[in-house]
C-alpha positions in Angstrom: 0.0 0.3 0.2 1.6 3.7 -0.9 -0.8 4.5 2.2 -0.2 3.4 6.1 -3.3 2.4 7.4 -2.5 5.0 10.4 -3.3 7.9 8.0 -6.3 6.7 7.2 -10.3 8.0 8.4 -11.9 6.0 11.2 -14.9 5.8 7.9 -12.3 4.2 5.2 -10.6 2.2 8.6 -13.9 1.0 9.2 -15.4 0.0 5.8 -12.2 -1.7 5.3 -12.4 -4.2 7.7 -15.7 -4.6 7.7 -15.4 -6.1 3.7 -12.2 -7.8 4.7 -10.1 -5.7 2.8 -7.7 -5.4 5.8 -8.0 -6.6 9.7 -8.4 -5.3 12.8 -5.1 -6.5 14.2 -3.2 -5.0 10.4 -5.1 -1.3 11.2 -4.3 -1.9 15.4 -0.6 -2.4 14.6 -0.2 0.3 12.1 -1.1 2.6 15.3 0.6 1.4 17.5 4.1 1.8 15.2 2.6 5.4 14.6 2.3 6.0 18.5 6.3 4.4 18.8 6.9 6.5 16.6 5.7 9.8 17.1 4.5 9.8 20.9 8.0 9.9 22.5 8.4 13.3 20.5 5.1 15.0 21.6 3.7 13.2 24.6 0.3 13.3 23.4 -0.6 9.4 25.1 0.2 9.2 29.0 -0.7 5.7 28.7 -0.2 3.0 25.5 -2.0 -0.3 25.8 -0.1 -2.1 23.0 -0.7 -5.4 24.4 -4.5 -5.2 25.5 -5.0 -3.5 21.5 -3.6 -6.4 20.0 -5.6 -9.1 22.2 -8.6 -7.0 21.7 -8.6 -6.3 17.6 -7.3 -10.2 17.7 -10.8 -11.3 19.3 -12.1 -8.8 16.9 -10.9 -10.2 14.0 -12.2 -13.9 15.1 -16.1 -12.6 15.6 -15.5 -10.9 12.5 -14.1 -14.8 10.7 -17.3 -16.2 12.6 -20.1 -14.1 11.7 -20.8 -12.0 14.1 -22.8 -8.8 13.5 -19.7 -6.2 14.7 -20.6 -2.5 15.4 -20.0 0.6 13.3 -16.0 1.3 14.8 -15.3 -2.5 14.6 -11.4 -2.9 14.8 -10.7 1.1 14.6 -8.1 2.1 17.0 -9.1 4.9 19.5 -7.9 7.0 22.1 -9.7 7.6 25.6 -8.7 10.4 28.2 -7.1 9.7 31.4 -9.9 11.7 33.1 -12.8 9.7 31.5 -13.0 5.5 33.5 -11.7 3.1 31.2 -12.1 -1.1 33.0 -8.6 -2.2 34.3 -7.1 1.6 33.9 -6.5 4.3 36.0 -8.4 7.7 36.2 -5.6 9.6 37.1 -6.4 12.6 35.6 -3.3 13.9 35.6 -2.9 14.0 39.3 0.4 11.9 40.9 -1.8 10.9 43.8 -3.8 9.1 41.8 -2.0 7.4 39.5 -2.9 4.0 41.1 -6.6 4.5 41.0 -7.8 2.0 38.3 -11.5 1.5 38.0 -13.3 -2.0 37.1 -15.9 -0.9 34.9 -16.2 1.7 31.8 -18.1 5.3 32.0 -20.9 5.2 29.8 -19.1 7.1 26.6 -16.5 4.7 26.8 -18.6 1.6 27.4 -20.4 2.9 23.9 -17.4 2.8 22.0 -16.6 -0.4 23.2 -20.0 -1.9 22.3 -19.1 -0.2 18.6 -16.4 -2.1 18.0 -13.5 0.6 19.1 -10.1 -1.1 19.7 -8.5 1.0 22.9 -4.6 1.9 21.8 -3.8 4.3 24.7 -5.1 6.8 27.0 -4.4 10.7 26.9 -2.9 13.2 28.7 -4.8 16.6 30.3 -3.5 18.8 32.6 -4.2 18.2 35.8 -7.8 18.4 37.3 -8.3 19.0 33.3 -8.7 23.1 34.1 -6.6 24.7 31.8 -6.0 25.0 28.4 -2.6 24.0 28.3 -1.8 20.3 28.7 1.1 19.6 31.2 0.7 17.8 34.5 3.6 16.2 37.3 2.2 12.7 36.2 2.9 12.7 33.0 4.7 15.3 31.5 3.6 18.2 29.2 2.5 17.4 25.5 3.4 19.3 22.8 1.3 20.9 19.9 2.9 18.9 17.3 2.7 22.6 15.0 4.9 24.4 17.1 6.1 23.3 20.2 5.8 26.1 21.9 2.2 26.5 21.7 -0.4 25.1 23.3 -2.0 21.9 22.1 -4.9 23.5 23.9 -6.4 21.8 26.5 -7.5 19.9 28.8 -8.3 17.4 25.5 -4.5 18.4 24.2 -3.6 14.4 24.1 -6.4 13.8 22.4 -5.6 16.4 20.0 -2.5 15.9 19.2 -2.9 11.8 19.1 -5.3 12.3 16.8 -3.3 15.3 14.1 -0.2 12.9 13.8 -2.5 9.6 13.3 -2.0 8.2 16.8 -5.3 6.5 16.3 -8.6 7.7 13.5 -10.5 9.1 16.5 -10.1 10.3 20.3 -12.5 11.0 22.7 -12.5 14.7 24.9 -14.9 16.4 27.0 -15.5 19.9 27.0 -16.8 22.5 30.3 -15.6 25.4 28.9 -13.7 24.6 25.6 -12.2 21.5 26.7 -12.5 19.7 23.2 -13.0 23.2 21.0 -9.7 24.6 21.3 -7.5 21.5 21.3 -9.2 20.9 18.8 -8.3 24.4 17.0 -5.3 24.3 18.2 -4.0 21.1 16.6 -5.8 21.4 13.1 -8.3 19.1 13.7 -12.6 18.7 14.0 -14.0 18.8 17.4 -17.1 18.5 19.0 -19.0 19.9 21.4 -22.7 17.9 21.9 -25.7 19.0 23.0 -26.1 18.6 26.8 -27.6 15.5 27.5 -26.5 14.0 24.1 -23.7 11.7 25.3 -24.2 9.8 28.3 -21.6 10.7 30.4 -21.0 10.6 34.6 -17.6 12.5 35.9 -15.8 11.7 39.0 -16.7 8.7 41.3 -19.9 7.0 41.1 -20.7 7.5 45.0 -20.2 11.7 45.0 -22.5 14.1 43.7 -21.6 16.3 40.8 -21.4 19.5 40.9 -24.5 21.5 39.3 -22.3 22.8 36.5 -20.8 19.3 35.8 -24.2 18.3 35.6 -25.2 21.4 33.4 -22.3 22.3 31.0 -20.0 18.9 30.8 -20.3 17.3 27.9 -18.2 14.7 26.5 -17.8 14.0 22.2 -15.5 13.1 19.9 -12.0 14.5 17.8 -11.0 13.6 14.8 -9.2 14.7 11.3 -12.1 14.9 9.3 -16.2 16.2 9.6 -17.5 12.5 8.5 -15.2 10.8 11.4 -16.2 13.0 14.1 -20.1 12.2 12.4 -19.6 8.3 12.8 -17.6 9.2 16.7 -20.9 11.1 17.7 -23.2 8.5 16.6 -21.2 5.7 18.2 -20.8 7.4 21.5 -24.2 9.1 21.8 -26.3 6.0 22.7 -28.7 6.1 25.8 -27.2 4.9 29.4 -29.0 4.8 32.5 -25.9 5.9 34.0 -26.4 9.5 33.0 -30.1 10.7 34.6 -29.4 13.7 32.1 -28.6 11.8 29.3 -31.8 11.6 26.3 -32.7 9.5 23.7 -33.2 11.6 20.5 -32.5 11.1 16.9 -29.1 12.5 15.7 -31.0 13.6 12.3 -33.6 15.8 12.5 -35.8 17.5 9.8 -34.0 19.5 6.6 -33.2 23.4 7.7 -35.3 25.2 5.4 -33.3 26.2 2.0 -32.0 28.7 1.7 -30.8 28.4 5.2 -29.1 31.8 7.0 -26.0 31.8 8.9 -25.3 34.3 11.4 -21.9 35.8 11.9 -20.5 37.0 15.4 -17.3 38.2 15.5 -17.0 40.1 18.1 -19.4 40.8 21.1 -17.4 43.9 23.1 -14.9 41.6 25.1 -11.9 40.7 22.3 -12.1 41.3 19.2 -10.8 39.1 16.9 -7.1 38.5 15.5 -6.7 39.6 12.1 -5.8 36.5 11.3 -9.1 34.7 12.7 -11.3 37.6 11.3 -9.4 36.3 7.9 -10.7 32.7 8.9 -14.4 33.5 10.0 -14.4 35.2 5.9 -13.0 32.3 4.4 -15.9 29.9 6.5 -18.6 32.6 5.7 -18.0 32.9 1.7 -17.5 28.7 2.1 -21.2 28.2 3.2 -22.6 31.4 1.0 -21.0 29.3 -2.4 -23.1 26.5 -0.8 -26.7 28.2 -1.0 -26.7 29.5 2.7 -27.5 33.1 3.9 -24.8 34.2 5.4 -25.5 37.9 7.7 -23.1 39.6 10.5 -25.1 40.1 13.2 -24.8 41.4 16.8 -25.4 38.9 19.3 -24.8 40.7 22.9 -26.4 37.4 25.0 -23.1 35.6 24.3 -21.4 38.5 26.5 -23.6 38.2 29.1 -23.2 34.6 29.5 -19.5 34.3 29.2 -19.5 36.5 32.5 -22.2 34.1 34.2 -19.7 30.8 33.3 -17.4 32.5 35.0 -19.7 33.6 38.0 -21.1 30.7 38.3 -18.5 27.9 37.8 -14.9 29.4 38.4 -16.2 31.9 41.0 -18.6 29.8 43.6 -18.3 26.1 41.9 -15.1 25.2 41.3 -13.4 26.8 44.4 -15.3 23.3 45.7 -11.6 22.1 44.3 -9.4 24.8 45.6 -8.5 22.6 48.6 -7.7 19.2 46.5 -5.7 21.6 44.2 -3.5 22.7 46.7 -3.1 19.2 48.7 -2.8 17.5 45.6 -2.0 19.5 42.3 1.3 20.2 40.7 2.8 23.6 40.7 1.3 24.9 37.4 -2.2 23.9 38.3 -2.0 25.5 41.2 -0.7 29.1 40.2 -3.5 28.4 36.9 -5.7 28.1 39.5 -5.2 30.9 41.4 -5.2 33.2 38.5 -8.4 31.9 37.7 -9.5 32.5 41.1 -8.5 35.9 40.6 -10.1 36.8 37.0 -13.5 35.7 38.4 -13.3 38.2 41.8 -12.3 40.9 39.4 -15.6 39.7 37.2 -17.8 39.5 40.1 -17.7 40.2 44.1 -21.2 38.4 44.4 -20.8 34.8 45.3 -23.1 34.4 47.9 -26.1 32.0 48.0 -28.7 34.4 46.2 -26.2 34.9 43.2 -26.0 31.7 42.7 -29.6 31.2 42.7 -30.1 33.9 40.5 -27.2 33.1 37.8 -28.8 30.0 37.4 -32.4 31.2 36.8 -30.9 33.9 34.5 -29.2 31.2 32.8 -32.8 29.7 31.8 -34.0 33.5 29.9 -30.4 33.5 28.2 -31.1 29.1 26.7 -34.8 30.9 26.1 -33.4 33.9 24.0 -30.8 32.1 21.9 -33.5 29.2 20.9 -35.5 31.8 19.8 -32.4 33.5 17.7 -31.8 29.9 15.8 -35.4 29.8 15.0 -34.8 32.8 12.7 -30.8 31.5 12.5 -30.6 27.8 12.4 -26.6 28.3 12.4 -24.1 30.4 13.9 -20.3 31.3 13.3 -18.1 32.6 15.8 -14.5 32.2 16.0 -13.2 29.3 18.7 -10.9 31.9 20.5 -10.1 35.3 19.7 -6.6 34.9 20.0 -3.9 32.7 17.9 -2.9 29.5 19.8 -1.5 31.2 22.8 2.4 30.2 23.9 3.0 27.5 26.1 2.1 28.3 30.3 0.4 31.6 29.2 -2.0 31.2 32.5 0.7 30.8 35.0 2.6 33.9 33.4 0.4 36.2 35.8 -3.3 37.5 37.1 -3.1 39.9 33.8 -1.9 37.5 31.2 -4.1 34.9 32.8 -7.5 37.5 32.3 -6.1 38.3 28.4 -6.3 34.6 28.0 -10.0 34.3 29.6 -11.3 37.0 27.5 -10.1 35.4 24.4 -12.0 32.3 25.1 -15.4 34.2 25.2 -16.9 32.0 22.3 -16.6 28.7 23.9 -17.6 29.6 27.4 -20.4 31.3 26.0 -21.5 28.3 24.4 -20.8 26.3 26.9 -23.0 28.3 29.7 -26.3 28.0 27.6 -25.2 23.9 26.6 -25.7 23.9 22.7 -24.0 22.2 20.1 -20.7 23.4 18.3 -18.0 22.0 16.2 -14.7 23.1 15.6 -13.4 23.4 12.0 -9.9 23.8 11.2 -10.2 26.4 8.1 -6.4 27.9 7.5 -3.1 27.4 8.6 -1.3 30.8 7.9 2.5 30.9 9.4 2.1 27.5 10.1 0.0 27.6 12.8 -4.2 26.2 12.6 -6.9 28.7 13.0 -10.7 27.3 13.6 -13.8 28.5 13.4 -16.8 27.9 15.6 -20.3 26.3 13.9 -22.9 26.6 16.6 -27.0 25.2 16.3 -30.0 23.9 17.7 -30.1 21.7 20.4 -29.7 18.2 19.6 -29.2 19.0 16.0 -25.5 18.4 15.1 -26.5 17.2 12.0 -26.5 20.8 11.0 -23.5 21.4 11.9 -21.9 18.6 10.4 -23.7 19.1 7.4 -21.9 23.2 7.3 -19.0 21.7 8.6 -18.3 19.9 5.5 -19.1 22.4 3.6 -15.9 24.3 5.4 -13.7 21.3 5.5 -14.1 21.6 1.7 -12.4 24.1 1.3 -10.0 24.7 4.3 -5.8 24.7 3.7 -5.5 22.6 6.4 -4.5 18.4 6.4 -3.7 16.6 9.1 -2.0 14.1 9.7 1.1 15.6 10.5 4.7 15.0 11.6 5.1 16.4 14.6 7.7 19.9 14.2 10.6 21.0 16.6 
């Protein structure tokens, strides 16, 4: 073959295995060879599961040979983030004290990929406690951005994005409460989906502990991949209802076709941080691709996104995440302690009202903003924004002080505003000026990820960003 299997898409790999063109073992060996070649340079995988993966691949080949019905990911190599439960592995969350926290069962989203036939080749790195846009911890070390080692690969799913960008698995699992899928995808030039809250079953943390309210209402599990089509497949196989999630809903993956021509709103700026010129250029390029495909694209104002961003910081970072402060102080590494201190300081700058009544009013206001957003999306079923208003940040920008942390946070308003409201969003690469990718965020109605994929495939067809890549540096 002129190409290595690790270069193939998940869709192509699954089809080749289904038809007998290749075996599951061949696909898994190719992925493991690529991991052996690349992972020592960028450290995207905190754990490589070669023996376990090959055993699973052999079992998958036996099932196919016996005529068993196979799942849509049968034999496809994938990775799982180290903050999610995978049977037989430690859910370390990048924390040294949790290095032996081995679990005996899969989380519901992991179980869904396993049932679909996926082969787990490794576990991807994340910052300690998964609350940075930078991927580094004392237990597993630093993950490098494969495009530029001086830039962050994003976080907290930085290992997932770097792994899939370099061919170490056809699909990667990530999770997102404030940009942790979308920002790494944008930083590494791949596609990342934040699904609607309730689309993919999830449970974050020990089963016998109550989740923070922000986790229940804003955290999602989702796929990262090199193509929109693969991301669509990743969601379809992950989004299977499970009773383990009290909020998961068995909603169809596709809805009624949008009325044609469909209208797309473009929001570049809400008064927090204006986009970098290169980011603006990427938005224009994506807009023109949709216009050429028959969409009606209009520049609009949407100030509720600024309010939603501030609400995220008040509720999540100002009131809820301080609950984690004692654990971060006791168990965290130096970088996460400094980053958390800076984040809490910014939250205090943005609001000094963190009492019970502020908490109650904040969640009440959140419902009103969701209603306003839903009404807006009746007029414009798709919305384009930046993923981040800035180019990909330099490594460890968040630990350089409160003012630099404030600038980082301001640039991330497009991601946190959507996380606060629970709508789906797709990060799609558009361009790579100066060798560093830039993406746009495509937002849609709740449970209409299919419309995001449709638009994303059009943008992708005009993109100048191609993966997998060879790491630089």
